[in-house]
Jmol script that loads the backbone (N, CA, C; Angstrom):
load data "model"
ATOM      1  N   UNK A   1     -87.154 -18.210 -62.654  1.00  0.00           N
ATOM      2  CA  UNK A   1     -85.816 -17.863 -61.504  1.00  0.00           C
ATOM      3  C   UNK A   1     -85.840 -19.511 -60.819  1.00  0.00           C
ATOM      4  N   UNK A   2     -84.198 -18.972 -60.749  1.00  0.00           N
ATOM      5  CA  UNK A   2     -84.052 -20.500 -59.951  1.00  0.00           C
ATOM      6  C   UNK A   2     -83.579 -19.940 -58.941  1.00  0.00           C
ATOM      7  N   UNK A   3     -83.648 -21.097 -57.739  1.00  0.00           N
ATOM      8  CA  UNK A   3     -84.182 -20.424 -56.415  1.00  0.00           C
ATOM      9  C   UNK A   3     -82.766 -19.840 -55.546  1.00  0.00           C
ATOM     10  N   UNK A   4     -81.365 -20.565 -56.303  1.00  0.00           N
ATOM     11  CA  UNK A   4     -80.080 -19.519 -55.753  1.00  0.00           C
ATOM     12  C   UNK A   4     -80.601 -18.485 -55.887  1.00  0.00           C
ATOM     13  N   UNK A   5     -81.299 -17.610 -56.734  1.00  0.00           N
ATOM     14  CA  UNK A   5     -81.684 -16.577 -57.103  1.00  0.00           C
ATOM     15  C   UNK A   5     -82.921 -15.771 -56.409  1.00  0.00           C
ATOM     16  N   UNK A   6     -83.408 -16.508 -56.491  1.00  0.00           N
ATOM     17  CA  UNK A   6     -84.804 -16.269 -55.577  1.00  0.00           C
ATOM     18  C   UNK A   6     -84.092 -15.313 -53.942  1.00  0.00           C
ATOM     19  N   UNK A   7     -82.903 -16.410 -52.947  1.00  0.00           N
ATOM     20  CA  UNK A   7     -82.581 -16.442 -52.007  1.00  0.00           C
ATOM     21  C   UNK A   7     -81.498 -15.155 -52.180  1.00  0.00           C
ATOM     22  N   UNK A   8     -81.257 -14.104 -53.567  1.00  0.00           N
ATOM     23  CA  UNK A   8     -80.570 -13.147 -53.458  1.00  0.00           C
ATOM     24  C   UNK A   8     -81.248 -12.284 -53.539  1.00  0.00           C
ATOM     25  N   UNK A   9     -82.476 -12.202 -53.751  1.00  0.00           N
ATOM     26  CA  UNK A   9     -83.678 -11.338 -54.582  1.00  0.00           C
ATOM     27  C   UNK A   9     -84.236 -10.924 -52.916  1.00  0.00           C
ATOM     28  N   UNK A  10     -84.160 -12.222 -51.915  1.00  0.00           N
ATOM     29  CA  UNK A  10     -84.787 -11.672 -50.543  1.00  0.00           C
ATOM     30  C   UNK A  10     -84.596 -11.285 -49.730  1.00  0.00           C
ATOM     31  N   UNK A  11     -82.607 -12.080 -49.997  1.00  0.00           N
ATOM     32  CA  UNK A  11     -81.913 -11.186 -48.797  1.00  0.00           C
ATOM     33  C   UNK A  11     -81.895 -10.109 -48.784  1.00  0.00           C
ATOM     34  N   UNK A  12     -82.221  -8.981 -49.612  1.00  0.00           N
ATOM     35  CA  UNK A  12     -82.309  -7.742 -49.277  1.00  0.00           C
ATOM     36  C   UNK A  12     -83.810  -7.291 -48.331  1.00  0.00           C
ATOM     37  N   UNK A  13     -83.017  -6.611 -47.228  1.00  0.00           N
ATOM     38  CA  UNK A  13     -83.825  -5.785 -46.221  1.00  0.00           C
ATOM     39  C   UNK A  13     -85.542  -5.275 -46.538  1.00  0.00           C
ATOM     40  N   UNK A  14     -84.795  -4.118 -48.005  1.00  0.00           N
ATOM     41  CA  UNK A  14     -86.139  -3.683 -48.970  1.00  0.00           C
ATOM     42  C   UNK A  14     -86.947  -4.851 -48.864  1.00  0.00           C
ATOM     43  N   UNK A  15     -86.782  -5.644 -49.259  1.00  0.00           N
ATOM     44  CA  UNK A  15     -87.921  -6.753 -49.734  1.00  0.00           C
ATOM     45  C   UNK A  15     -88.463  -7.594 -48.764  1.00  0.00           C
ATOM     46  N   UNK A  16     -88.499  -8.096 -48.138  1.00  0.00           N
ATOM     47  CA  UNK A  16     -89.073  -8.486 -46.451  1.00  0.00           C
ATOM     48  C   UNK A  16     -89.642  -7.148 -46.068  1.00  0.00           C
ATOM     49  N   UNK A  17     -89.252  -5.788 -46.173  1.00  0.00           N
ATOM     50  CA  UNK A  17     -90.129  -4.498 -45.691  1.00  0.00           C
ATOM     51  C   UNK A  17     -91.496  -4.832 -46.733  1.00  0.00           C
ATOM     52  N   UNK A  18     -90.999  -4.531 -48.060  1.00  0.00           N
ATOM     53  CA  UNK A  18     -92.236  -4.378 -48.792  1.00  0.00           C
ATOM     54  C   UNK A  18     -93.204  -5.249 -49.033  1.00  0.00           C
ATOM     55  N   UNK A  19     -92.407  -6.324 -47.909  1.00  0.00           N
ATOM     56  CA  UNK A  19     -93.334  -7.671 -48.060  1.00  0.00           C
ATOM     57  C   UNK A  19     -93.788  -7.369 -47.203  1.00  0.00           C
ATOM     58  N   UNK A  20     -94.135  -7.513 -46.099  1.00  0.00           N
ATOM     59  CA  UNK A  20     -94.878  -6.603 -45.240  1.00  0.00           C
ATOM     60  C   UNK A  20     -95.726  -5.706 -45.437  1.00  0.00           C
ATOM     61  N   UNK A  21     -95.507  -4.507 -45.975  1.00  0.00           N
ATOM     62  CA  UNK A  21     -96.309  -3.825 -46.469  1.00  0.00           C
ATOM     63  C   UNK A  21     -97.172  -4.588 -47.231  1.00  0.00           C
ATOM     64  N   UNK A  22     -96.801  -5.054 -48.123  1.00  0.00           N
ATOM     65  CA  UNK A  22     -97.627  -5.789 -49.140  1.00  0.00           C
ATOM     66  C   UNK A  22     -97.289  -5.243 -50.582  1.00  0.00           C
ATOM     67  N   UNK A  23     -96.162  -4.572 -50.418  1.00  0.00           N
ATOM     68  CA  UNK A  23     -96.428  -3.773 -52.137  1.00  0.00           C
ATOM     69  C   UNK A  23     -95.219  -4.571 -52.699  1.00  0.00           C
ATOM     70  N   UNK A  24     -95.146  -5.840 -52.520  1.00  0.00           N
ATOM     71  CA  UNK A  24     -93.846  -6.550 -54.233  1.00  0.00           C
ATOM     72  C   UNK A  24     -95.032  -6.620 -55.204  1.00  0.00           C
ATOM     73  N   UNK A  25     -94.517  -7.101 -56.047  1.00  0.00           N
ATOM     74  CA  UNK A  25     -95.145  -7.417 -57.131  1.00  0.00           C
ATOM     75  C   UNK A  25     -95.273  -8.696 -56.770  1.00  0.00           C
ATOM     76  N   UNK A  26     -96.170 -10.022 -57.555  1.00  0.00           N
ATOM     77  CA  UNK A  26     -95.873 -10.691 -57.332  1.00  0.00           C
ATOM     78  C   UNK A  26     -95.325 -12.162 -57.090  1.00  0.00           C
ATOM     79  N   UNK A  27     -94.304 -11.696 -58.493  1.00  0.00           N
ATOM     80  CA  UNK A  27     -92.891 -12.827 -58.531  1.00  0.00           C
ATOM     81  C   UNK A  27     -92.200 -12.643 -57.549  1.00  0.00           C
ATOM     82  N   UNK A  28     -91.645 -11.531 -56.927  1.00  0.00           N
ATOM     83  CA  UNK A  28     -91.207 -11.179 -55.877  1.00  0.00           C
ATOM     84  C   UNK A  28     -91.688 -11.636 -54.550  1.00  0.00           C
ATOM     85  N   UNK A  29     -93.011 -11.543 -54.227  1.00  0.00           N
ATOM     86  CA  UNK A  29     -93.590 -11.893 -52.834  1.00  0.00           C
ATOM     87  C   UNK A  29     -93.994 -13.444 -52.903  1.00  0.00           C
ATOM     88  N   UNK A  30     -93.432 -14.188 -54.206  1.00  0.00           N
ATOM     89  CA  UNK A  30     -93.032 -15.278 -53.908  1.00  0.00           C
ATOM     90  C   UNK A  30     -92.120 -16.238 -53.910  1.00  0.00           C
ATOM     91  N   UNK A  31     -91.003 -15.350 -54.191  1.00  0.00           N
ATOM     92  CA  UNK A  31     -89.553 -15.532 -53.971  1.00  0.00           C
ATOM     93  C   UNK A  31     -89.021 -14.946 -52.425  1.00  0.00           C
ATOM     94  N   UNK A  32     -90.244 -14.393 -51.464  1.00  0.00           N
ATOM     95  CA  UNK A  32     -89.991 -13.899 -50.118  1.00  0.00           C
ATOM     96  C   UNK A  32     -91.039 -14.976 -49.464  1.00  0.00           C
ATOM     97  N   UNK A  33     -91.886 -15.851 -49.755  1.00  0.00           N
ATOM     98  CA  UNK A  33     -92.186 -16.954 -49.464  1.00  0.00           C
ATOM     99  C   UNK A  33     -91.350 -18.016 -49.158  1.00  0.00           C
ATOM    100  N   UNK A  34     -90.745 -18.449 -50.328  1.00  0.00           N
ATOM    101  CA  UNK A  34     -90.284 -19.654 -50.739  1.00  0.00           C
ATOM    102  C   UNK A  34     -89.003 -18.879 -49.314  1.00  0.00           C
ATOM    103  N   UNK A  35     -88.784 -17.826 -49.176  1.00  0.00           N
ATOM    104  CA  UNK A  35     -87.381 -17.620 -48.448  1.00  0.00           C
ATOM    105  C   UNK A  35     -87.887 -18.001 -47.407  1.00  0.00           C
ATOM    106  N   UNK A  36     -89.139 -17.914 -46.910  1.00  0.00           N
ATOM    107  CA  UNK A  36     -89.804 -17.706 -45.183  1.00  0.00           C
ATOM    108  C   UNK A  36     -89.783 -19.213 -45.397  1.00  0.00           C
ATOM    109  N   UNK A  37     -90.469 -19.829 -45.793  1.00  0.00           N
ATOM    110  CA  UNK A  37     -90.453 -21.194 -45.826  1.00  0.00           C
ATOM    111  C   UNK A  37     -89.318 -22.098 -44.764  1.00  0.00           C
ATOM    112  N   UNK A  38     -87.674 -21.761 -45.453  1.00  0.00           N
ATOM    113  CA  UNK A  38     -86.995 -21.746 -44.822  1.00  0.00           C
ATOM    114  C   UNK A  38     -85.555 -21.384 -44.164  1.00  0.00           C
ATOM    115  N   UNK A  39     -86.025 -19.959 -43.541  1.00  0.00           N
ATOM    116  CA  UNK A  39     -85.286 -19.281 -42.822  1.00  0.00           C
ATOM    117  C   UNK A  39     -85.907 -18.393 -42.011  1.00  0.00           C
ATOM    118  N   UNK A  40     -86.114 -19.647 -40.575  1.00  0.00           N
ATOM    119  CA  UNK A  40     -86.218 -18.421 -39.437  1.00  0.00           C
ATOM    120  C   UNK A  40     -86.278 -17.307 -38.560  1.00  0.00           C
ATOM    121  N   UNK A  41     -84.679 -16.755 -39.025  1.00  0.00           N
ATOM    122  CA  UNK A  41     -84.294 -15.566 -38.790  1.00  0.00           C
ATOM    123  C   UNK A  41     -85.388 -14.563 -39.606  1.00  0.00           C
ATOM    124  N   UNK A  42     -85.407 -14.618 -40.566  1.00  0.00           N
ATOM    125  CA  UNK A  42     -86.318 -13.786 -41.690  1.00  0.00           C
ATOM    126  C   UNK A  42     -88.126 -13.703 -41.563  1.00  0.00           C
ATOM    127  N   UNK A  43     -88.431 -15.319 -40.720  1.00  0.00           N
ATOM    128  CA  UNK A  43     -89.982 -15.197 -40.549  1.00  0.00           C
ATOM    129  C   UNK A  43     -89.499 -14.502 -38.919  1.00  0.00           C
ATOM    130  N   UNK A  44     -88.636 -14.916 -38.300  1.00  0.00           N
ATOM    131  CA  UNK A  44     -89.122 -13.827 -36.545  1.00  0.00           C
ATOM    132  C   UNK A  44     -88.806 -11.815 -37.415  1.00  0.00           C
ATOM    133  N   UNK A  45     -87.590 -11.895 -38.301  1.00  0.00           N
ATOM    134  CA  UNK A  45     -87.726 -10.550 -38.834  1.00  0.00           C
ATOM    135  C   UNK A  45     -89.037 -10.304 -39.320  1.00  0.00           C
ATOM    136  N   UNK A  46     -89.669 -10.976 -40.260  1.00  0.00           N
ATOM    137  CA  UNK A  46     -91.077 -10.280 -40.522  1.00  0.00           C
ATOM    138  C   UNK A  46     -92.007  -9.928 -39.756  1.00  0.00           C
ATOM    139  N   UNK A  47     -92.224 -10.904 -38.426  1.00  0.00           N
ATOM    140  CA  UNK A  47     -92.839 -11.301 -37.238  1.00  0.00           C
ATOM    141  C   UNK A  47     -92.928  -9.493 -36.847  1.00  0.00           C
ATOM    142  N   UNK A  48     -91.243  -9.314 -37.032  1.00  0.00           N
ATOM    143  CA  UNK A  48     -91.352  -8.162 -35.618  1.00  0.00           C
ATOM    144  C   UNK A  48     -91.466  -6.776 -36.497  1.00  0.00           C
ATOM    145  N   UNK A  49     -91.670  -6.833 -37.787  1.00  0.00           N
ATOM    146  CA  UNK A  49     -92.265  -5.991 -38.715  1.00  0.00           C
ATOM    147  C   UNK A  49     -93.427  -5.443 -39.069  1.00  0.00           C
ATOM    148  N   UNK A  50     -93.886  -6.589 -38.785  1.00  0.00           N
ATOM    149  CA  UNK A  50     -95.790  -6.513 -38.436  1.00  0.00           C
ATOM    150  C   UNK A  50     -96.198  -6.161 -37.606  1.00  0.00           C
ATOM    151  N   UNK A  51     -95.042  -6.765 -36.602  1.00  0.00           N
ATOM    152  CA  UNK A  51     -95.698  -5.759 -35.070  1.00  0.00           C
ATOM    153  C   UNK A  51     -95.468  -4.098 -35.411  1.00  0.00           C
ATOM    154  N   UNK A  52     -94.622  -3.714 -35.708  1.00  0.00           N
ATOM    155  CA  UNK A  52     -94.021  -2.450 -35.985  1.00  0.00           C
ATOM    156  C   UNK A  52     -95.410  -1.778 -37.268  1.00  0.00           C
ATOM    157  N   UNK A  53     -95.763  -1.959 -38.109  1.00  0.00           N
ATOM    158  CA  UNK A  53     -96.914  -1.922 -39.177  1.00  0.00           C
ATOM    159  C   UNK A  53     -97.722  -1.788 -37.880  1.00  0.00           C
ATOM    160  N   UNK A  54     -98.055  -2.411 -37.017  1.00  0.00           N
ATOM    161  CA  UNK A  54     -99.427  -2.797 -36.482  1.00  0.00           C
ATOM    162  C   UNK A  54     -99.599  -1.998 -35.701  1.00  0.00           C
ATOM    163  N   UNK A  55     -98.564  -1.177 -35.287  1.00  0.00           N
ATOM    164  CA  UNK A  55     -98.102  -0.073 -34.139  1.00  0.00           C
ATOM    165  C   UNK A  55     -98.998   1.776 -35.152  1.00  0.00           C
ATOM    166  N   UNK A  56     -98.125   1.364 -36.392  1.00  0.00           N
ATOM    167  CA  UNK A  56     -97.521   2.445 -36.857  1.00  0.00           C
ATOM    168  C   UNK A  56     -99.014   3.149 -37.831  1.00  0.00           C
ATOM    169  N   UNK A  57     -99.724   1.609 -38.050  1.00  0.00           N
ATOM    170  CA  UNK A  57    -101.045   2.073 -38.560  1.00  0.00           C
ATOM    171  C   UNK A  57    -102.182   2.762 -37.885  1.00  0.00           C
ATOM    172  N   UNK A  58    -102.036   2.604 -36.163  1.00  0.00           N
ATOM    173  CA  UNK A  58    -102.935   3.419 -35.272  1.00  0.00           C
ATOM    174  C   UNK A  58    -102.630   4.658 -35.573  1.00  0.00           C
ATOM    175  N   UNK A  59    -101.159   4.846 -35.334  1.00  0.00           N
ATOM    176  CA  UNK A  59    -100.912   6.302 -35.512  1.00  0.00           C
ATOM    177  C   UNK A  59    -101.431   7.266 -36.604  1.00  0.00           C
ATOM    178  N   UNK A  60    -102.833   8.073 -35.994  1.00  0.00           N
ATOM    179  CA  UNK A  60    -102.856   9.457 -36.646  1.00  0.00           C
ATOM    180  C   UNK A  60    -102.000   9.727 -37.506  1.00  0.00           C
ATOM    181  N   UNK A  61    -102.158  10.424 -38.751  1.00  0.00           N
ATOM    182  CA  UNK A  61    -101.765  11.191 -39.789  1.00  0.00           C
ATOM    183  C   UNK A  61    -101.593  12.281 -39.797  1.00  0.00           C
ATOM    184  N   UNK A  62    -102.096  12.883 -38.982  1.00  0.00           N
ATOM    185  CA  UNK A  62    -102.229  14.100 -38.285  1.00  0.00           C
ATOM    186  C   UNK A  62    -100.853  14.325 -37.528  1.00  0.00           C
ATOM    187  N   UNK A  63    -100.735  13.306 -36.673  1.00  0.00           N
ATOM    188  CA  UNK A  63     -99.119  13.258 -35.561  1.00  0.00           C
ATOM    189  C   UNK A  63     -97.850  13.227 -35.996  1.00  0.00           C
ATOM    190  N   UNK A  64     -98.193  13.169 -37.434  1.00  0.00           N
ATOM    191  CA  UNK A  64     -97.395  13.416 -38.187  1.00  0.00           C
ATOM    192  C   UNK A  64     -96.738  14.659 -39.121  1.00  0.00           C
ATOM    193  N   UNK A  65     -97.210  15.887 -39.143  1.00  0.00           N
ATOM    194  CA  UNK A  65     -97.185  16.914 -39.569  1.00  0.00           C
ATOM    195  C   UNK A  65     -96.818  17.639 -38.901  1.00  0.00           C
ATOM    196  N   UNK A  66     -95.489  18.517 -39.433  1.00  0.00           N
ATOM    197  CA  UNK A  66     -94.860  19.173 -38.685  1.00  0.00           C
ATOM    198  C   UNK A  66     -95.911  20.518 -38.697  1.00  0.00           C
ATOM    199  N   UNK A  67     -96.849  21.073 -38.846  1.00  0.00           N
ATOM    200  CA  UNK A  67     -97.658  22.200 -39.170  1.00  0.00           C
ATOM    201  C   UNK A  67     -99.066  21.266 -38.368  1.00  0.00           C
ATOM    202  N   UNK A  68     -99.527  22.547 -37.646  1.00  0.00           N
ATOM    203  CA  UNK A  68    -100.980  21.756 -37.479  1.00  0.00           C
ATOM    204  C   UNK A  68    -101.991  22.207 -38.926  1.00  0.00           C
ATOM    205  N   UNK A  69    -102.707  21.164 -39.423  1.00  0.00           N
ATOM    206  CA  UNK A  69    -103.946  20.969 -40.809  1.00  0.00           C
ATOM    207  C   UNK A  69    -104.328  22.508 -40.356  1.00  0.00           C
ATOM    208  N   UNK A  70    -104.928  22.671 -41.529  1.00  0.00           N
ATOM    209  CA  UNK A  70    -105.614  24.323 -41.803  1.00  0.00           C
ATOM    210  C   UNK A  70    -106.511  24.253 -41.181  1.00  0.00           C
ATOM    211  N   UNK A  71    -106.709  24.868 -40.024  1.00  0.00           N
ATOM    212  CA  UNK A  71    -108.228  24.965 -39.041  1.00  0.00           C
ATOM    213  C   UNK A  71    -108.312  23.882 -37.998  1.00  0.00           C
ATOM    214  N   UNK A  72    -106.858  23.185 -37.359  1.00  0.00           N
ATOM    215  CA  UNK A  72    -106.855  22.452 -36.578  1.00  0.00           C
ATOM    216  C   UNK A  72    -105.253  22.019 -35.463  1.00  0.00           C
ATOM    217  N   UNK A  73    -105.413  22.172 -34.967  1.00  0.00           N
ATOM    218  CA  UNK A  73    -104.136  21.502 -33.759  1.00  0.00           C
ATOM    219  C   UNK A  73    -103.083  20.412 -33.843  1.00  0.00           C
ATOM    220  N   UNK A  74    -101.943  20.567 -33.744  1.00  0.00           N
ATOM    221  CA  UNK A  74    -101.507  19.302 -33.804  1.00  0.00           C
ATOM    222  C   UNK A  74    -101.446  18.334 -32.369  1.00  0.00           C
ATOM    223  N   UNK A  75    -101.484  17.633 -32.278  1.00  0.00           N
ATOM    224  CA  UNK A  75    -101.819  16.514 -31.334  1.00  0.00           C
ATOM    225  C   UNK A  75    -101.564  16.682 -30.565  1.00  0.00           C
TER     226      UNK A  75
END
end "model"
wireframe off; spacefill off
backbone 0.3
color backbone group
């Protein structure tokens, strides 16, 4: 993939979010890393996404339910 193509792939916010979650395929992840090495704005955005992910990772799954789980209560 050429560098200009890599930039187009990475410029989509979905790719940066997916990168933060670790769900990109290897080629897409490589493109994001290449872009991050050159783009301070995206590095800052990735840091913010990482912080948000850390907070959300601490939320118990039960807190996301609309109804209590079988035999349980909502938090």
